[in-house]
C-alpha positions in Angstrom: 0.4 16.7 -7.4 1.0 16.5 -3.4 2.9 14.0 -1.7 0.0 11.6 -0.8 -1.0 11.9 -4.7 2.3 11.0 -5.6 2.6 7.7 -3.2 -0.7 6.4 -4.4 -0.2 7.5 -8.2 1.9 4.0 -8.7 0.6 1.6 -6.5 -2.9 1.9 -7.6 -5.0 -1.5 -7.2 -4.7 -3.6 -10.0 -6.7 -6.4 -9.6 -7.0 -6.1 -5.5 -9.9 -7.9 -5.1 -12.6 -7.0 -2.6 -14.2 -9.9 -0.5 -16.8 -9.5 1.5 -16.5 -11.7 4.7 -19.3 -13.1 6.6 -18.5 -14.6 9.8 -20.7 -16.1 12.5 -19.4 -16.6 16.1 -17.3 -18.5 16.9 -14.9 -17.4 14.3 -11.1 -17.1 13.9 -8.9 -16.2 11.3 -5.1 -16.4 10.9 -3.6 -14.2 8.2 -0.2 -15.1 6.8 -0.7 -13.9 3.5 2.0 -11.3 4.0 0.5 -9.0 1.5 2.3 -5.7 1.6 -1.0 -3.6 2.1 -4.4 -5.0 3.4 -7.2 -2.6 4.2 -10.3 -3.8 5.9 -14.0 -2.1 6.9 -16.3 -3.4 9.1 -19.8 -3.3 8.0 -21.5 -5.0 11.0 -21.0 -7.0 14.3 -17.6 -6.4 15.7 -14.5 -8.1 15.2 -11.0 -8.2 17.5 -7.6 -7.2 15.4 -5.0 -9.2 17.2 -1.3 -8.5 16.2 1.6 -10.8 16.6 3.5 -7.6 17.7 0.9 -5.1 19.3 -2.0 -4.5 21.3 -5.6 -6.0 20.1 -7.8 -3.9 19.0 -11.3 -3.7 18.5 -13.4 -3.3 15.1 -16.7 -1.5 15.3 -18.9 -0.4 12.3 -17.6 1.9 10.4 -14.3 1.4 11.4 -11.2 0.5 9.2 -8.1 -1.2 9.5 -4.7 -1.0 7.5 -2.3 -3.2 8.1 0.8 -3.5 6.5 2.7 -6.6 5.8 4.6 -9.0 6.1 3.7 -9.4 9.7 0.8 -12.1 10.3 -2.3 -11.5 12.6 -5.0 -13.0 13.8 -8.8 -11.7 13.3 -11.5 -13.2 15.8 -14.7 -12.3 17.2 -13.4 -12.7 20.8 -9.3 -12.7 22.2 -8.2 -16.2 22.9 -10.2 -18.1 20.1 -9.0 -21.0 18.7 -7.8 -20.0 15.3 -10.4 -22.0 12.6 -9.1 -20.7 9.2 -5.7 -19.8 8.0 -5.2 -17.5 4.9 -2.0 -18.3 3.5 -0.1 -17.0 0.6 -1.1 -17.6 -3.2 -5.0 -17.3 -1.9 -4.8 -20.8 -0.4 -7.9 -20.8 2.5 -7.4 -24.0 4.8 -8.0 -25.4 8.4 -5.1 -25.2 10.6 -4.5 -28.7 9.9 -4.2 -27.8 5.9 -7.4 -29.0 5.1 -8.9 -26.9 2.0 -11.9 -24.7 2.7 -12.7 -23.1 -0.5 -16.0 -24.7 -1.3 -17.1 -25.1 2.0 -16.8 -21.2 2.8 -18.0 -20.3 -0.7 -21.1 -17.8 -0.1 -21.5 -16.3 -3.6 -19.7 -14.0 -6.0 -16.8 -12.2 -4.0 -18.5 -13.4 -0.6 -17.6 -16.1 1.8 -17.9 -17.7 5.1 -19.9 -19.0 7.3 -23.4 -17.1 7.4 -25.3 -17.0 10.5 -27.2 -15.2 13.2 -25.1 -12.3 14.9 -22.8 -12.9 12.1 -19.4 -9.9 11.5 -19.5 -8.5 8.2 -16.4 -6.8 6.8 -14.6 -5.8 3.4 -11.0 -5.9 2.4 -8.5 -6.2 0.1 -4.9 -6.0 -0.6 -2.8 -4.2 -2.5 0.8 -5.7 -3.7 2.9 -2.8 -3.8 6.4 -3.5 -4.8 9.0 -0.9 -5.9 11.0 1.5 -4.1 8.7 4.5 -4.6 5.8 2.5 -3.3 7.9 1.6 0.1 8.0 5.4 0.9 4.2 5.0 1.9 5.1 1.7 3.6 7.9 2.9 5.8 5.5 5.8 6.5 2.7 3.9 7.8 2.8 2.0 11.4 2.2 -1.9 11.2 -1.7 -1.4 12.1 -3.3 1.8 11.9 -7.2 1.9 12.6 -9.6 4.9 12.3 -13.2 5.6 12.2 -14.5 6.2 9.2 -16.1 9.9 8.3 -19.5 10.4 7.2 -17.0 11.6 3.7 -16.1 7.9 3.4 -19.4 6.4 3.7 -20.5 6.5 -0.1 -17.2 4.4 -0.7 -17.9 1.5 1.7 -21.8 2.0 0.8 -20.5 1.4 -2.8 -17.9 -1.2 -2.0 -20.8 -3.5 -0.5 -23.0 -3.1 -3.4 -20.3 -3.4 -6.1 -18.5 -6.4 -4.5 -21.6 -8.9 -5.0 -22.1 -8.1 -8.9 -20.6 -10.0 -11.7 -20.3 -7.7 -14.4 -17.9 -6.7 -17.0 -15.3 -4.2 -16.0 -15.9 -5.5 -12.5 -12.5 -5.5 -11.2 -12.1 -2.0 -12.6 -14.5 -0.4 -10.8 -14.0 -2.4 -7.3 -10.4 -1.4 -7.8 -11.2 2.3 -8.0 -13.4 2.4 -4.9 -10.9 0.8 -2.9 -8.3 3.2 -4.0 -10.9 5.8 -3.1 -11.2 4.7 0.2 -7.8 4.1 0.9 -6.6 7.7 0.2 -9.7 9.2 1.9 -8.5 6.9 5.5 -5.1 8.1 4.8 -5.5 11.2 4.3 -7.4 11.8 7.7 -4.7 9.9 9.5 -1.8 12.0 7.8 -3.3 15.0 8.8 -4.1 14.2 12.3 -2.0 14.3 15.6 -1.5 10.4 15.3 1.1 10.9 12.0 4.5 10.3 12.0 6.9 13.3 12.0 7.8 12.2 8.3 10.0 15.4 7.3 9.6 15.2 3.5 5.7 14.8 4.0 5.1 17.4 6.1 7.2 19.4 4.6 5.0 19.8 1.1 2.9 22.2 3.2 5.6 24.3 3.5 5.5 27.4 1.1 9.1 27.4 0.5 10.4 23.5 0.6 6.9 22.3 -0.7 7.3 23.7 -4.4 11.1 22.5 -4.2 9.9 18.9 -3.2 7.2 19.0 -6.1 9.8 20.4 -8.6 12.1 17.9 -7.9 9.7 15.1 -8.0 8.0 16.5 -11.3 11.5 16.8 -12.9 13.9 14.5 -11.8 16.3 14.4 -15.1 16.8 18.5 -14.6 20.4 19.2 -14.2 19.4 20.7 -10.5 21.6 22.7 -8.5 20.6 24.6 -5.2 21.1 27.8 -6.7 18.6 26.6 -10.0 16.3 25.3 -7.3 16.1 28.3 -5.0 16.1 30.5 -8.3 12.4 28.5 -9.5 11.1 28.9 -5.7 11.6 32.5 -5.6 14.5 32.1 -2.4 17.9 32.3 -1.7 19.8 29.5 -1.5 21.1 29.6 2.0 17.4 30.3 2.9 16.4 27.3 0.5 19.2 25.1 1.9 18.6 25.7 5.3 14.9 25.3 5.9 15.1 22.0 3.5 17.5 20.6 6.1 15.4 21.5 9.0 11.8 20.3 7.7 13.4 17.2 5.4 16.3 16.4 7.7 18.7 16.2 4.5 20.0 18.9 2.1 18.0 19.3 -1.3 20.6 17.7 -3.5 20.9 14.7 -1.0 17.2 14.3 -1.1 17.2 14.6 -5.1 19.8 11.8 -5.2 17.7 9.2 -3.4 14.5 10.5 -5.3 16.4 10.0 -8.8 17.7 6.5 -7.7 13.9 5.2 -6.0 12.6 6.6 -9.6 15.7 4.6 -11.3 14.9 1.4 -9.4 11.1 1.1 -10.0 12.4 1.4 -14.1 14.7 -1.1 -13.8 12.1 -3.7 -11.8 8.8 -2.8 -13.9 10.4 -1.9 -17.5 13.0 -3.6 -20.6 14.8 -0.2 -20.8 18.5 -0.2 -21.3 20.5 1.2 -17.8 21.7 4.0 -20.4 18.4 4.7 -20.9 17.0 4.5 -17.3 19.8 7.0 -16.7 19.0 9.6 -18.9 15.2 9.5 -17.6 16.3 10.3 -13.9 19.0 12.7 -14.3 22.3 10.8 -15.2 24.1 11.6 -18.0 25.3 8.0 -18.6 25.4 4.4 -17.6 28.4 4.8 -15.7 27.4 7.8 -13.8 24.0 6.0 -12.8 25.6 2.4 -11.9 28.0 4.6 -9.4 25.8 6.2 -7.9 23.4 3.3 -7.2 26.3 0.9 -5.9 27.3 3.7 -3.7 24.1 4.0 -2.4 22.6 0.8 -2.6 25.4 -1.4 -2.3 24.6 -2.9 -6.0 24.9 -2.2 -9.3 21.5 -1.7 -11.4 22.1 -4.7 -13.4 22.0 -6.7 -9.9 19.4 -5.0 -8.8 16.8 -5.5 -12.1 17.9 -9.5 -11.7 17.3 -9.5 -7.8 14.1 -7.6 -7.4 12.1 -8.5 -10.8 8.6 -8.9 -10.0 7.6 -12.8 -10.0 4.1 -13.7 -10.8 2.3 -15.0 -7.8 0.8 -18.3 -7.8 -2.6 -16.6 -7.9 -2.5 -14.4 -10.8 -4.1 -15.4 -14.1 -6.7 -17.4 -14.9 -6.5 -19.8 -12.3 -6.4 -17.0 -9.2 -8.5 -17.4 -6.3 -8.4 -20.9 -5.9 -8.1 -21.1 -2.3 -10.0 -18.3 -1.5 -14.0 -18.5 -2.7 -14.8 -15.8 -5.3 -11.2 -14.1 -5.1 -9.0 -13.0 -7.8 -6.3 -12.0 -5.3 -5.8 -12.7 -1.8 -8.0 -10.5 0.3 -9.1 -11.7 3.8 
């Protein structure tokens, strides 16, 4: 499995509902949901993306934007518009004065806004990415990433647009997977472009020596790796592997392995009820004490403290009452 697939394998959309927005000028949305990751695809018209800390970006049909939270931002038909709608955490949609707009802006199944002439149409969805492995993706991304979709992306956008208004059994699953496909496609083209950051661990996956080594460490974190064992598996000397790994990734293979093991352990502590000893065995530590010592040394807290502090809490929008504030949405989507 390559690095991008590993990044997106766990943070797949799960109820990251897709919404179609139809907005007639003048319009302006203030997005304060603080979602970790949002994907927007413009279908018709135009929109200005106005980050709080960054340059305005004009989006045209065929453009896609990926926004890394928790920063707030505004979208409008023109810069300088007064904000008319605020999207809050927990799927609440209101005027700037706090008046609820859910019913007033409902236009149908997973569709909201104000239909009219010259309306802008866009599809969007949010991912709730929690966990240390997932944060590797967030750290890689800029606050705002915009790309023009390619012909290969067109079927995903078209299918999203067609499926979003359907109300049938299993529809959430279909929309989740289509959203994943579009996200991966946009990220894949960005990561292969000159605009992508020089993230050593990602770039190194294409190296004929370091790439296989990273894949082995990811696939078998519990294996008792040494530089000698790893170099033997990839067919080079210990010195050659250590030198090349350091040059491309910015740290040695054993340091990389330690950080990877602790990222995986942190996610297991958050998302499962496994004991610290069981988690230790899964990531290559011989005992709960050994994992606790490494965890405290690198992260400054014990595994138990991490578990208590970082347990996922069900958001106000989860469950049967989800989407009460945003028309037709089961998860916060703009």
